[in-house]
C-alpha distance (Angstrom), angle and dihedral (degrees) to the residues before:
residue distance angle dihedral
X1 . . .
X2 3.81 . .
X3 3.80 90.7 .
X4 3.78 92.7 49.8
X5 3.81 90.9 49.8
X6 3.81 91.3 48.8
X7 3.81 91.5 50.5
X8 3.78 91.1 48.9
X9 3.79 91.2 49.0
X10 3.79 91.8 50.0
X11 3.79 91.7 49.4
X12 3.79 91.1 48.7
X13 3.80 91.6 48.8
X14 3.78 92.1 47.2
X15 3.79 90.1 50.0
X16 3.80 90.4 51.5
X17 3.78 93.5 48.5
X18 3.76 91.3 48.4
X19 3.80 92.4 57.1
X20 3.82 113.7 105.2
X21 3.83 113.2 -107.3
X22 3.77 113.6 -106.9
X23 3.79 125.4 -179.7
X24 3.77 113.7 -122.6
X25 3.81 114.6 -132.4
X26 3.80 102.7 -127.8
X27 3.78 95.0 170.0
X28 3.79 136.5 64.4
X29 3.78 119.3 -61.5
X30 3.80 114.6 -89.3
X31 3.80 120.4 -103.1
X32 3.82 115.3 -148.5
X33 3.79 114.0 -125.1
X34 3.80 89.1 -150.0
X35 3.84 108.2 38.1
X36 3.81 90.8 -170.2
X37 3.80 94.8 46.1
X38 3.78 131.6 -73.6
X39 3.81 121.0 -84.6
X40 3.79 109.6 -100.1
X41 3.82 92.9 14.0
X42 3.81 114.0 164.3
X43 3.78 97.4 -163.5
X44 3.78 149.0 -17.2
X45 3.79 131.0 -63.3
X46 3.79 133.6 38.7
X47 3.79 93.6 -55.2
X48 3.79 88.1 68.5
X49 3.79 101.7 26.5
X50 3.84 116.8 52.4
X51 3.80 119.1 -128.6
X52 3.78 141.1 -177.8
X53 3.78 127.4 -143.9
X54 3.80 110.6 -147.0
X55 3.81 117.1 -141.7
X56 3.80 108.8 -166.2
X57 3.82 123.6 -163.5
X58 3.79 120.3 -137.4
X59 3.78 109.4 -72.2
X60 3.79 92.4 -119.7
X61 3.83 89.7 52.2
X62 3.83 99.4 43.4
X63 3.80 113.9 113.2
X64 3.81 100.1 -177.7
X65 3.80 98.1 -105.9
X66 3.81 119.0 125.7
X67 3.80 137.5 -171.7
X68 3.80 133.4 -168.0
X69 3.83 110.8 -143.2
X70 3.82 122.4 -150.4
X71 3.83 111.4 -163.8
X72 3.78 117.7 -147.3
X73 3.77 130.4 -121.6
X74 3.79 108.6 140.2
X75 3.83 92.3 -85.1
X76 3.82 89.0 -72.1
X77 3.82 100.9 74.4
X78 3.82 141.4 16.5
X79 3.82 126.9 -124.4
X80 3.77 87.3 -152.8
X81 3.82 96.6 163.5
X82 3.81 107.1 54.0
X83 3.82 96.1 19.6
X84 3.79 95.8 38.0
X85 3.78 125.4 22.3
X86 3.82 97.3 25.8
X87 3.80 90.9 49.9
X88 3.82 90.5 48.4
X89 3.80 90.0 52.9
X90 3.81 89.3 50.2
X91 3.81 89.9 55.9
X92 3.80 91.0 48.4
X93 3.82 89.5 58.3
X94 3.81 90.5 70.7
X95 3.78 99.1 35.3
X96 3.83 103.1 -90.2
X97 3.81 118.9 136.0
X98 3.81 110.3 -133.9
X99 3.79 132.8 -160.9
X100 3.81 121.0 -163.8
X101 3.80 109.9 -149.7
X102 3.78 121.9 -145.6
X103 3.78 102.1 -162.3
X104 3.80 128.1 -176.6
X105 3.81 118.7 -88.0
X106 3.79 145.7 -157.3
X107 2.94 141.8 -61.0
X108 3.79 89.9 38.6
X109 3.79 95.4 40.1
X110 3.79 137.4 37.0
X111 3.79 136.2 -178.1
X112 3.02 130.2 -25.0
X113 3.82 92.2 30.1
X114 3.82 95.6 75.4
X115 3.81 92.5 47.2
X116 3.81 90.6 47.8
X117 3.82 89.1 53.4
X118 3.82 92.3 51.5
X119 3.81 91.6 47.0
X120 3.79 90.3 50.2
X121 3.82 91.6 49.3
X122 3.81 92.9 57.6
X123 3.81 90.4 44.8
X124 3.81 90.1 50.2
X125 3.80 92.2 52.2
X126 3.80 92.3 49.5
X127 3.80 93.5 45.5
X128 3.80 90.8 54.1
X129 3.81 96.4 37.2
X130 3.81 94.1 123.8
X131 3.80 91.5 51.0
X132 3.80 92.5 49.2
X133 3.81 93.2 41.8
X134 3.79 95.4 -122.6
X135 3.79 138.0 132.0
X136 3.85 109.9 -111.4
X137 3.82 88.1 -148.7
X138 3.80 92.3 61.3
X139 3.80 103.9 55.2
X140 3.81 118.8 129.0
X141 3.80 138.4 -176.5
X142 3.80 125.5 -131.8
X143 3.78 132.2 -176.2
X144 3.78 142.3 171.2
X145 3.81 126.3 -144.8
X146 3.83 106.7 -37.2
X147 3.81 86.0 2.6
X148 3.80 84.3 57.4
X149 3.78 88.3 56.9
X150 3.78 88.9 51.7
X151 3.82 90.9 48.7
X152 3.82 92.5 47.6
X153 3.82 88.0 46.7
X154 3.78 90.4 56.6
X155 3.83 90.0 45.7
X156 3.81 89.0 56.9
X157 3.85 102.7 27.8
X158 3.81 106.5 48.2
X159 3.78 134.6 130.1
X160 3.79 134.8 -155.2
X161 3.80 96.0 -118.9
X162 3.79 131.0 -109.7
X163 3.78 108.6 -74.0
X164 3.81 93.8 -164.8
X165 3.81 96.4 49.0
X166 3.80 119.2 125.0
X167 3.82 86.9 -141.0
X168 3.84 109.1 83.9
X169 3.81 89.8 -154.0
X170 3.80 93.1 55.0
X171 3.81 90.6 54.0
X172 3.81 91.1 67.0
X173 3.79 125.5 93.8
X174 3.79 113.8 -113.2
X175 3.82 94.7 -156.5
X176 3.81 107.7 122.7
X177 3.79 116.1 -132.7
X178 3.81 89.9 -138.7
X179 3.80 137.7 2.7
X180 3.81 131.4 -141.8
X181 3.80 118.7 -165.0
X182 3.81 123.4 -169.9
X183 3.84 114.2 -164.4
X184 3.82 87.5 -35.9
X185 3.77 131.5 -166.3
X186 3.81 102.6 -125.6
X187 3.79 113.6 152.3
X188 3.80 130.7 57.9
X189 3.81 95.5 170.1
X190 3.81 101.2 54.2
X191 3.80 90.4 73.8
X192 3.81 95.5 -173.7
X193 3.82 89.4 60.9
X194 3.80 104.1 31.2
X195 3.79 127.0 105.0
X196 3.80 102.1 -121.7
X197 3.80 95.0 -163.6
X198 3.80 93.8 57.1
X199 3.80 90.8 47.8
X200 3.79 92.8 49.7
X201 3.81 94.7 45.8
X202 3.81 92.8 47.4
X203 3.79 102.3 38.6
X204 3.82 105.6 17.6
X205 3.80 131.6 -119.0
X206 3.81 96.8 -68.0
X207 3.77 104.5 34.7
X208 3.78 120.4 173.5
X209 3.85 107.9 -99.5
X210 3.79 89.0 -129.4
X211 3.82 89.9 57.0
X212 3.79 90.5 47.3
X213 3.81 88.8 53.0
X214 3.81 90.9 46.8
X215 3.80 92.9 53.0
X216 3.81 94.3 45.7
X217 3.76 89.4 97.7
X218 3.79 98.3 -163.4
X219 3.81 85.5 68.4
X220 3.83 93.1 53.6
X221 3.80 100.2 55.3
X222 3.80 117.0 121.8
X223 3.79 138.1 161.4
X224 3.82 91.2 -78.1
X225 3.80 94.6 56.8
X226 3.83 105.8 115.3
X227 3.82 122.4 -109.1
X228 3.80 108.9 -82.8
X229 3.81 138.9 -151.4
X230 3.82 118.2 -160.7
X231 3.77 137.4 -178.7
X232 3.80 130.5 -178.1
X233 3.81 140.5 154.5
X234 3.79 128.3 -117.2
X235 3.80 92.5 -134.9
X236 3.81 94.0 55.7
X237 3.80 104.0 124.3
X238 3.80 95.2 167.9
X239 3.79 94.2 60.8
X240 3.83 109.2 9.1
X241 3.81 117.5 -136.9
X242 3.81 90.5 -116.2
X243 3.81 85.2 83.6
X244 3.81 90.4 66.9
X245 3.80 92.8 38.5
X246 3.81 92.7 53.5
X247 3.79 91.2 50.6
X248 3.82 91.6 46.0
X249 3.80 92.4 51.6
X250 3.80 90.5 49.0
X251 3.81 89.9 51.6
X252 3.80 90.3 49.5
X253 3.79 91.2 50.8
X254 3.80 90.9 50.5
X255 3.82 92.9 48.1
X256 3.81 94.0 -114.8
X257 3.84 116.4 148.8
X258 3.80 109.6 -111.8
X259 3.78 142.0 164.5
X260 3.81 126.9 -160.7
X261 3.81 132.5 -172.3
X262 3.82 119.6 -170.0
X263 3.80 112.6 -175.6
X264 3.78 118.2 -154.5
X265 3.80 96.0 -133.0
X266 3.77 134.4 36.6
X267 3.78 139.0 89.2
X268 3.78 129.7 -114.4
X269 3.80 121.3 -77.7
X270 3.82 100.9 33.8
X271 3.81 100.4 149.9
X272 3.79 107.5 -173.5
X273 3.84 89.4 -13.9
X274 3.79 87.3 -134.2
X275 3.80 93.6 171.8
X276 3.80 96.8 53.7
X277 3.83 117.7 69.1
X278 3.81 92.7 -159.4
X279 3.79 100.6 44.7
X280 3.79 92.9 41.5
X281 3.80 88.6 62.2
X282 3.80 86.7 86.2
X283 3.82 85.9 77.9
X284 3.79 91.6 63.1
X285 3.79 93.3 42.8
X286 3.81 89.7 53.4
X287 3.78 91.7 49.6
X288 3.82 90.0 50.3
X289 3.81 90.3 48.6
X290 3.79 93.4 50.9
X291 3.80 93.0 45.4
X292 3.78 97.8 44.9
X293 3.80 92.7 46.2
X294 3.79 88.8 55.9
X295 3.82 99.6 -115.3
X296 3.79 93.4 125.2
X297 3.80 93.0 61.7
X298 3.78 135.4 46.2
X299 3.79 94.2 -150.0
X300 3.79 119.8 117.9
X301 3.78 116.2 -106.5
X302 3.78 120.6 -129.4
X303 3.81 136.1 -150.1
X304 3.78 115.3 -115.9
X305 3.79 135.1 -170.4
X306 3.76 131.8 175.9
X307 3.77 151.8 143.6
X308 3.80 130.5 -114.0
X309 3.78 131.2 -161.9
X310 3.79 131.6 167.8
X311 3.80 119.9 -146.9
X312 3.78 88.1 -19.2
X313 3.81 93.8 -55.6
X314 3.81 123.3 118.7
X315 3.81 122.5 -124.7
X316 3.80 115.6 -126.3
X317 3.81 94.0 -162.2
X318 3.76 133.1 -3.6
X319 3.80 146.5 103.7
X320 3.77 139.8 -90.9
X321 3.81 111.2 -154.8
X322 3.80 126.0 -163.7
X323 3.83 114.7 -160.1
X324 3.84 116.3 -172.6
X325 3.79 115.9 -118.1
X326 3.79 101.0 -175.2
X327 3.83 103.7 34.6
X328 3.80 121.8 47.2
X329 3.80 90.8 -168.5
X330 3.80 95.9 54.9
X331 3.81 114.6 102.8
X332 3.78 121.8 -98.9
X333 3.80 105.7 -122.5
X334 3.79 125.5 -147.7
X335 3.78 121.8 -173.6
X336 3.80 118.9 -165.5
X337 3.80 113.2 -129.6
X338 3.78 117.5 -140.0
X339 3.80 115.4 174.7
X340 3.82 88.6 -15.0
X341 3.81 95.3 -56.7
X342 3.81 131.3 106.8
X343 3.78 133.0 -172.4
X344 3.81 123.9 -170.0
X345 3.80 121.0 -170.7
X346 3.82 121.9 -134.0
X347 3.82 88.5 -109.4
X348 3.80 90.3 61.6
X349 3.79 100.2 25.8
X350 3.81 132.9 112.8
X351 3.77 129.0 -89.4
X352 3.81 119.9 -128.9
X353 3.78 113.1 -76.3
X354 3.79 146.9 86.6
X355 3.80 119.5 -57.2
X356 3.76 141.0 -174.8
X357 3.80 109.7 -134.4
X358 3.80 127.3 -146.4
X359 3.79 123.5 -172.1
X360 3.80 115.9 -156.7
X361 3.79 120.2 -166.1
X362 3.80 116.6 -155.0
X363 3.80 99.6 166.1
X364 3.79 133.0 12.0
X365 3.79 98.8 -161.4
X366 3.78 142.9 -8.8
X367 3.80 105.7 -88.9
X368 3.80 142.4 139.7
X369 3.80 91.3 -121.8
X370 3.83 128.0 58.0
X371 3.79 111.0 -81.9
X372 3.81 96.8 -171.3
X373 3.83 133.2 32.6
X374 3.80 94.1 -136.7
X375 3.78 138.2 -28.8
X376 3.79 114.5 -54.9
X377 3.79 121.2 -151.2
X378 3.79 124.0 -162.1
X379 3.79 114.0 -158.7
X380 3.82 137.3 172.3
X381 3.80 91.9 76.9
X382 3.79 124.7 126.1
X383 3.78 141.1 -175.8
X384 3.78 138.6 -173.5
X385 3.79 115.0 -144.3
X386 3.78 120.5 -159.9
X387 3.79 131.6 -176.0
X388 3.81 87.6 -93.8
X389 3.82 96.5 51.6
X390 3.80 112.9 113.2
X391 3.80 103.2 153.0
X392 3.80 137.6 30.2
X393 3.80 125.6 -176.3
X394 3.79 124.8 -165.8
X395 3.79 116.2 -162.8
X396 3.79 107.4 173.9
X397 3.77 111.6 -150.2
X398 3.76 123.9 -144.2
X399 3.83 119.2 -107.0
X400 3.79 114.9 -82.0
X401 3.81 94.9 -100.8
X402 3.82 90.5 65.7
X403 2.94 133.2 122.7
X404 3.82 94.3 40.0
X405 3.78 118.3 -160.6
X406 3.81 116.9 -140.9
X407 3.83 132.0 176.8
X408 3.80 89.0 -106.3
X409 3.85 96.3 45.9
X410 3.81 139.9 -75.7
X411 3.81 136.5 -37.7
X412 3.78 111.0 -144.3
X413 3.80 124.0 -172.5
X414 3.78 114.7 -131.2
X415 3.77 130.2 176.0
X416 3.79 104.1 -64.5
X417 3.78 94.7 -15.2
X418 3.78 147.8 71.0
X419 3.79 112.5 -126.0
X420 3.80 110.6 -151.0
X421 3.80 105.4 -158.4
X422 3.81 103.0 -164.0
X423 3.78 116.7 -161.6
X424 3.81 100.3 159.7
X425 3.79 118.2 38.2
X426 3.85 114.1 -140.9
X427 3.80 115.1 -130.5
X428 3.79 92.3 -115.3
X429 3.85 89.8 45.0
X430 3.81 89.1 -126.9
X431 3.78 118.6 134.0
X432 3.79 120.3 -170.0
X433 3.80 125.9 -144.1
X434 3.83 131.1 -179.1
X435 3.80 118.2 -83.7
X436 3.81 114.0 -108.4
X437 3.79 133.3 -172.8
X438 3.80 89.9 -127.8
X439 3.75 125.8 112.7
X440 3.78 113.1 -120.4
X441 3.78 133.7 -141.0
X442 3.78 127.0 -168.1
X443 3.82 122.9 -7.7
X444 3.83 113.7 -156.1
X445 3.79 146.6 133.2
X446 3.80 112.7 -81.7
X447 3.82 91.8 -135.1
X448 3.82 92.1 55.1
X449 3.81 106.7 92.9
X450 3.83 90.3 -168.2
X451 3.81 90.3 56.6
X452 3.78 93.4 -137.5
X453 3.80 108.5 -167.1
X454 3.77 119.6 -107.2
X455 3.79 124.3 -159.9
X456 3.80 120.4 -77.4
X457 3.82 128.9 178.1
X458 3.84 130.4 177.2
X459 3.78 104.6 -137.6
X460 3.78 120.1 -169.9
X461 3.82 95.4 -102.5
X462 3.80 101.4 29.7
X463 3.78 145.5 -9.9
X464 3.80 117.7 -93.0
X465 3.81 127.5 -151.3
X466 3.81 116.0 -167.5
X467 3.81 113.1 -152.0
X468 3.84 121.9 -142.9
X469 3.81 120.0 -92.2
X470 3.79 91.9 -111.8
X471 3.81 94.1 50.2
X472 3.80 115.7 135.2
X473 3.77 127.4 -169.9
X474 2.90 140.7 -86.8
X475 3.79 93.7 51.0
X476 3.78 140.0 137.7
X477 3.79 124.0 -134.1
X478 3.80 120.5 -164.5
X479 3.79 127.3 -144.5
X480 3.81 110.9 -172.3
X481 3.79 111.4 -142.1
X482 3.80 126.7 -165.1
X483 3.81 136.3 -163.2
X484 3.81 96.1 63.6
X485 3.81 119.9 -87.8
X486 3.81 121.9 20.1
X487 3.80 109.7 -83.2
X488 3.79 122.7 -156.1
X489 3.84 112.0 166.1
X490 3.79 90.0 -157.3
X491 3.82 90.4 62.0
X492 3.80 106.4 30.2
X493 3.79 98.6 26.7
X494 3.80 127.5 -116.0
X495 3.79 117.8 -41.0
X496 3.82 112.2 -115.9
X497 3.80 115.3 -137.6
X498 3.82 119.2 -144.3
X499 3.82 125.5 -162.2
X500 3.79 117.5 -96.5
X501 3.84 117.7 -111.9
X502 3.82 88.5 -92.1
X503 3.82 90.6 53.9
X504 3.83 96.0 -107.2
X505 3.81 115.5 138.4
X506 3.81 114.1 -146.2
X507 3.82 116.8 -162.3
X508 3.80 113.5 -172.5
X509 3.78 127.5 -168.9
X510 3.81 90.5 -114.1
X511 3.83 89.6 60.5
X512 3.80 93.3 55.2
X513 3.79 126.1 105.2
X514 3.80 110.5 -145.3
X515 3.82 127.5 -150.4
X516 3.77 130.8 -167.2
X517 3.78 143.6 38.5
X518 3.83 104.4 -51.6
X519 3.82 111.5 4.6
X520 3.81 114.0 110.6
X521 3.79 145.3 148.3
X522 3.80 110.1 -91.6
X523 3.82 107.3 -153.1
X524 3.81 103.4 -171.7
X525 3.83 115.9 122.1
X526 3.83 93.8 -114.8
X527 3.80 91.6 48.1
X528 3.83 114.5 32.3
X529 3.78 89.0 161.2
X530 3.77 148.3 117.2
X531 3.81 98.8 -103.3
X532 3.82 149.3 150.1
X533 3.83 86.5 75.8
X534 3.80 94.0 164.5
X535 3.81 96.4 127.2
X536 3.80 114.8 71.8
X537 3.81 90.0 -152.1
X538 3.82 92.5 62.5
X539 3.81 118.5 95.9
X540 3.81 141.6 166.9
X541 3.79 138.5 -143.5
X542 3.81 142.1 -161.8
X543 3.79 126.0 -152.6
X544 3.81 114.8 -131.4
X545 3.79 132.4 -177.1
X546 3.79 122.1 -165.4
X547 3.81 126.3 -176.7
X548 3.78 128.2 -156.2
X549 3.78 136.2 72.4
X550 3.80 105.0 -97.5
X551 3.79 132.3 64.6
X552 3.81 117.1 -107.3
X553 3.78 129.7 -147.5
X554 3.82 116.8 -141.5
X555 3.78 137.3 -166.8
X556 3.80 108.6 -128.7
X557 3.82 118.9 -137.6
X558 3.80 120.1 -177.2
X559 3.80 129.4 -170.0
X560 3.81 103.3 -147.7
X561 3.78 135.2 166.7
X562 3.79 128.1 -160.7
X563 3.81 131.5 174.9
X564 3.78 125.4 -113.1
X565 3.79 109.7 -73.7
X566 3.83 92.6 5.4
X567 3.82 99.6 99.1
X568 3.78 127.7 108.5
X569 3.80 102.8 72.4
X570 3.82 115.5 142.0
X571 3.81 117.6 -130.7
X572 3.80 135.6 179.0
X573 3.80 127.2 -146.3
X574 3.79 112.6 -162.5
X575 3.79 137.4 176.9
X576 3.78 125.1 171.7
X577 3.82 108.5 -34.3
X578 3.77 95.2 -25.3
X579 3.78 128.5 85.1
X580 3.80 140.4 175.5
X581 3.81 126.8 -152.6
X582 3.80 123.2 -155.7
X583 3.78 142.5 164.8
X584 3.82 122.3 -117.2
X585 3.81 115.1 -118.0
X586 3.80 126.0 -139.3
X587 3.84 105.8 -116.3
X588 3.81 97.7 176.2
X589 3.81 96.0 -105.4
X590 3.79 136.6 29.0
X591 3.84 89.6 -120.0
X592 3.81 93.6 45.2
X593 3.78 96.1 96.5
X594 3.78 120.8 -160.2
X595 3.80 125.7 -168.4
X596 3.80 111.1 -128.6
X597 3.79 131.7 179.5
X598 3.79 102.8 -142.2
X599 3.82 103.0 175.9
X600 3.79 142.1 -76.1
X601 3.76 136.6 -60.6
X602 3.81 134.4 -174.4
X603 3.80 124.7 -132.2
X604 3.79 124.9 -167.4
X605 3.83 121.3 -152.5
X606 3.79 116.6 -81.2
X607 3.80 141.2 57.2
X608 3.79 115.7 -40.8
X609 3.78 144.5 174.3
X610 3.80 115.0 -135.0
X611 3.80 108.7 -154.5
X612 3.80 129.1 -162.0
X613 3.82 113.2 -164.2
X614 3.81 134.3 166.1
X615 3.79 116.8 -117.0
X616 3.80 93.2 -173.0
X617 3.81 132.9 -1.0
X618 3.82 112.2 -139.0
X619 3.81 102.1 -167.7
X620 3.84 138.6 -14.3
X621 3.80 98.4 -35.3
X622 3.80 137.0 9.3
X623 3.85 101.8 -132.5
X624 3.79 144.8 -77.6
X625 3.84 117.6 -99.8
X626 3.79 121.5 -157.5
X627 3.79 101.6 168.8
X628 3.81 146.1 -3.9
X629 3.81 121.1 -156.4
X630 3.79 124.2 -166.0
X631 3.82 112.0 -160.5
X632 3.82 117.1 -166.8
X633 3.80 115.9 -122.5
X634 3.81 112.9 -135.2
X635 3.79 107.3 -140.2
């Protein structure tokens, strides 16, 4: 029985091997561009009669944009998989209808046949726009390698159609609204950079120099060439990146919008570069380019101007960013802030709709010293833009507790700082301000251009700024505060910490709520810690929220400092029903923080309070804690 089965298997295998190889058509059926036969055709079938394969996105995803894709192959073959169908499917993912063009090739055909086929493809798409559900004013051309030469040829050698033609397709313009070129062949005259095989297959061995010049597309760019996106790699030896660079420079000279990405590494013929995380980023950059140039929506773009201030302070440099809430195809709009004002042209402006608005501050004033620790972004703003909207102002008001009146004067909140406006100088020159769970930067007199530091101390009930002996009122002292808006857990309630996208939970000292007689958050730059832990009854807590359905085990890392000879205290970290005990290490100084992995703890989904309490104090103080990090364990 075994022998009979083996013989049968061998016969079956032999029969399969003997079958002639036949490519399976995994894509849509081809549509002839010339139903009655192509002009100049030398035979039957797709090799002699150009076709397009239409890849349609889901109807609920379609946005009306379309692109004709020209695979490469040196004008003698077609890389129709990775430079055709796979690219079309990529476009479908974000609502773009794609058409893969099978154009005629050498040796049977020469120029202008290939260009005629590309022109006809764009005309075909426009003529049947209603059937395909696309906008005839948002039709682009794309090509790779030699297909990139064909695409750049169409971008520079197009016509507006024949209005009096009996053929409805021929009446259409073949000018693409945008062009996308992937490692394209462009030049035939810069011999050190040209792809000789493409030139020979397209133009022949002894082409007329005038024709060679005509089909060197960087020399044919003008102001009516469509906006173009290009990507290439520096290691491309088949078609050097100078091809893209030459075309880009010609576009720049003609005033045509263009974007180019040249990656350091990568060979020729990458397609989507699906196996390389770096090179495949061109996909996202192309999507951004299409979206932000407005080709993914048919809505009219609008000009927009405005002014932004934060807590009454101007912004020297920054951004205001409008992100659509009700239309994923609408462009994301960024206006550059200069002296608090922005102006966005109608070419770059928003379309009507609802937006979330972010304000990013890069600089607070023109100065020769840093005026801000890092960029600050204010969120939770929104706007609705209609067809009549021409201006939007955003004047962010200070929290309700500001300004704060004090016996010595007024505390005003500025952008990234507390402004202590002293009108009456206390005898001890000490002015008190509310405690905040914000880190601080420099503390200085506003009138002092050198920003010489003045004394600051975080007492248990409030912060104290000591003014210089020669201080005279009226004056303004500045306390730089970090971590966005002023945060006082007693007023706004505890801050709830959510896991990062990678599941890590970061608990910083500034997020802690302290309890007891002495324990507090110390905000100075060299401290930034929960400190003054001299009373063993004092403790602190963090509020954590975790989504999901299953419990998660975490490694616990703590950044702790402890003075020489002060180690040995016992502490307990607890959350829910789980807890972890550890012993404090001597690190040589309370502000010499050491990262330690002290064990594991399990957290179930829900809202929790993570508590850190001493079990026993060994010496004068327990420790200082700057940070706790919970790293999920993948089991």
